[in-house]
C-alpha positions, 0 to 999 in steps of 0.5 A, spaced: 845 197 862 850 196 868 848 200 874 856 202 875 860 207 872 867 206 872 872 212 873 877 213 868 884 214 871 888 214 865 893 219 863 900 221 866 901 219 873 907 222 877 911 217 881 909 217 889 915 218 893 915 215 900 910 218 905 906 217 911 900 217 907 901 210 905 904 207 911 901 202 916 895 201 912 891 194 910 891 193 903 884 196 901 886 202 905 892 203 901 889 202 894 884 208 896 890 212 898 893 211 891 887 213 888 886 219 892 893 221 891 892 221 883 885 224 883 888 230 888 894 231 883 888 233 878 887 240 877 880 239 875 879 236 882 877 239 888 877 235 894 871 235 899 872 229 904 874 221 904 872 216 908 866 219 911 862 215 916 855 215 916 852 214 923 846 211 925 846 213 933 852 209 936 852 205 930 856 206 923 851 205 918 856 205 912 862 209 909 862 214 903 869 213 900 870 219 897 866 226 895 870 231 891 868 236 885 870 234 878 870 240 874 865 243 879 860 237 879 860 233 885 862 226 885 861 220 890 866 215 889 867 208 891 873 204 891 875 197 891 881 192 889 880 185 889 883 178 888 878 173 885 879 165 883 875 162 878 871 156 882 871 149 880 868 146 886 861 149 886 856 150 881 853 157 882 847 160 879 850 167 877 856 167 872 860 172 876 859 168 883 864 163 880 869 168 882 871 167 889 876 170 894 882 166 895 879 163 902 872 162 899 869 168 903 867 173 898 865 173 891 865 178 885 857 177 885 856 178 892 861 185 892 857 188 886 850 186 890 853 190 896 856 196 892 849 197 889 844 195 894 848 198 900 855 202 899 852 206 893 845 207 896 847 210 902 848 216 899 841 217 898 839 215 905 836 219 910 842 218 914 847 221 909 842 227 908 845 231 914 852 229 912 851 232 905 848 238 907 854 240 912 858 240 905 852 244 902 851 238 897 844 234 895 844 227 893 840 228 887 846 232 884 851 228 885 854 223 880 856 216 883 862 212 880 866 206 881 873 205 881 873 197 881 880 193 880 881 186 880 886 181 879 883 174 876 886 167 877 885 161 873 885 154 875 892 151 874 890 145 870 885 150 866 887 156 864 883 157 857 877 159 861 872 164 857 872 170 862 867 174 859 864 179 860 870 181 864 876 184 862 882 178 860 887 183 861 885 182 869 888 175 869 894 176 873 896 168 874 893 162 876 892 157 882 894 151 885 891 146 890 896 145 896 896 137 895 899 138 888 904 143 890 909 138 889 908 139 881 912 146 883 918 142 886 923 144 881 921 152 882 924 157 886 919 161 890 917 168 893 912 169 898 910 176 898 906 180 904 899 181 903 901 189 902 905 186 896 900 182 892 899 188 888 906 188 885 908 185 879 913 180 880 920 181 878 927 178 880 930 182 885 927 179 891 929 173 896 927 167 893 927 160 897 927 153 894 921 148 894 923 145 901 923 152 905 917 154 901 913 148 903 914 150 911 912 157 910 906 155 906 904 149 910 902 154 916 898 158 912 894 152 909 893 149 916 889 156 918 885 155 912 889 161 908 891 161 901 897 165 900 900 168 894 906 166 891 911 167 886 914 162 882 920 162 878 923 156 873 930 155 870 928 159 864 927 165 869 920 166 867 916 168 873 908 167 875 904 169 880 899 164 883 895 162 889 896 156 893 889 154 896 887 150 902 881 147 898 
């Protein structure tokens, strides 16, 4: 049995208007703000706190993403949103370790291990106890849940990999090595800012041609960063992909 219980966020969601709540945030915190906004709009939810930092003296031992009551039962929620590419360069012992971050600095296996051993375990630590008591909470009565969403990208030359046990609906596109970028020389490009990596590709953006795109992408590759791009062909079809430096 999986130690992770995913939260169900299905149902009607009210459109979000412009708000300072969603401004000046890095991508992970923006996703948290979206999730918290949806939960707070649910009449069955009574909010307790979010981003609760647990201190060990002057050192931050960790952070509890959210605490709230759902139908009067206390819930501890951790939120994660990741972008993972299927690694074809290295061999891994754990199947989930094949899913790595675009810059090869992260993996799905590492993230799940950290969630289990650190982020979710923090609630039951001695350090967290006085924080919970200040809200009249006891860790043994708090239900722990996870909101983990991801976009998965397959290698351009092998897009039929069996990704089970992961959800195939999470596949958002593919990736291509920078050294092969000329394969896309006939396409139009859009290079979104990182906060727009969440966005479903659409036509209403400022497209650039291949030579202009190469100049932008090259700066990222030199710094060993793998940018996300949208590419559009003559048929109007748009694909989301990463151009990787490795």
